[in-house]
C-alpha positions as a printed NumPy array, in Angstrom:
array([[ 22.251, -44.943,  31.344],
       [ 19.416, -46.877,  32.79 ],
       [ 21.845, -49.763,  33.781],
       [ 24.162, -47.145,  35.398],
       [ 21.382, -45.831,  37.655],
       [ 20.394, -49.627,  38.339],
       [ 23.952, -50.312,  39.381],
       [ 24.027, -47.298,  41.465],
       [ 20.999, -48.07 ,  43.616],
       [ 21.842, -51.771,  43.801],
       [ 25.63 , -50.52 ,  45.126],
       [ 23.997, -47.652,  47.556],
       [ 20.947, -49.563,  48.609],
       [ 23.607, -52.655,  49.463],
       [ 25.966, -50.269,  51.074],
       [ 23.124, -48.965,  53.675],
       [ 22.289, -52.356,  54.422],
       [ 25.879, -54.299,  54.895],
       [ 27.868, -51.265,  56.361],
       [ 25.532, -51.093,  59.647],
       [ 26.307, -54.508,  60.164],
       [ 29.583, -54.296,  60.342],
       [ 29.962, -51.173,  62.329],
       [ 27.47 , -52.454,  64.933],
       [ 29.46 , -55.424,  65.23 ],
       [ 32.575, -53.671,  66.12 ],
       [ 30.684, -51.511,  68.71 ],
       [ 29.994, -52.253,  72.509],
       [ 28.6  , -49.029,  73.641],
       [ 24.627, -49.138,  73.121],
       [ 24.563, -45.198,  72.775],
       [ 26.959, -45.473,  70.061],
       [ 25.228, -48.228,  68.136],
       [ 21.945, -45.873,  68.241],
       [ 24.123, -43.099,  67.136],
       [ 25.311, -45.321,  64.197],
       [ 21.715, -46.807,  63.319],
       [ 20.497, -42.705,  63.841],
       [ 22.798, -41.527,  61.214],
       [ 22.209, -44.455,  58.811],
       [ 18.638, -43.313,  58.992],
       [ 19.077, -39.845,  58.248],
       [ 21.405, -40.83 ,  55.673],
       [ 18.573, -43.232,  54.032],
       [ 16.092, -40.44 ,  54.409],
       [ 18.096, -37.638,  52.926],
       [ 19.144, -39.956,  50.065],
       [ 15.396, -41.084,  49.304],
       [ 14.05 , -37.209,  49.665],
       [ 16.56 , -36.003,  46.974],
       [ 17.425, -38.889,  44.696],
       [ 14.03 , -40.209,  44.111],
       [ 10.334, -38.713,  43.299],
       [  8.675, -39.784,  46.254],
       [  5.746, -38.537,  48.304],
       [  6.367, -37.673,  51.75 ],
       [  4.222, -40.433,  53.073],
       [  5.946, -43.285,  50.944],
       [  9.54 , -41.557,  52.049],
       [  8.23 , -42.049,  55.741],
       [  7.181, -45.833,  55.207],
       [ 10.217, -46.774,  53.479],
       [ 12.452, -44.981,  56.359],
       [ 10.31 , -46.416,  59.123],
       [ 10.826, -50.253,  57.074],
       [ 14.53 , -49.564,  56.873],
       [ 14.701, -48.193,  60.805],
       [ 12.871, -51.743,  61.429],
       [ 15.647, -53.427,  59.788],
       [ 18.603, -51.585,  61.617],
       [ 17.03 , -52.438,  64.831],
       [ 16.953, -56.224,  64.016],
       [ 20.509, -55.677,  63.542],
       [ 21.072, -54.169,  66.678],
       [ 19.039, -57.048,  68.617],
       [ 21.41 , -59.683,  66.609],
       [ 24.506, -58.645,  68.258],
       [ 23.175, -58.961,  71.89 ],
       [ 23.546, -61.698,  73.954],
       [ 22.405, -61.887,  77.736],
       [ 23.981, -65.063,  78.677],
       [ 21.048, -67.066,  79.561]])
């Protein structure tokens, strides 16, 4: 059972990092990109809050780190032509 739970955590964690990259790459509108990032941040916080026994400050810290990673993904796709 522990192996199954570990597999699910790895799969969901990987999907939460890889899916936004592909979605952000396909979008051109900055507001749409921010909407995708906001949706994934809320989904991450919801999954973290429901699936794990984490104190509120731990959940907030993990969510802030995840948000920072997604913002880096947003910046990787921008080119200013200079």
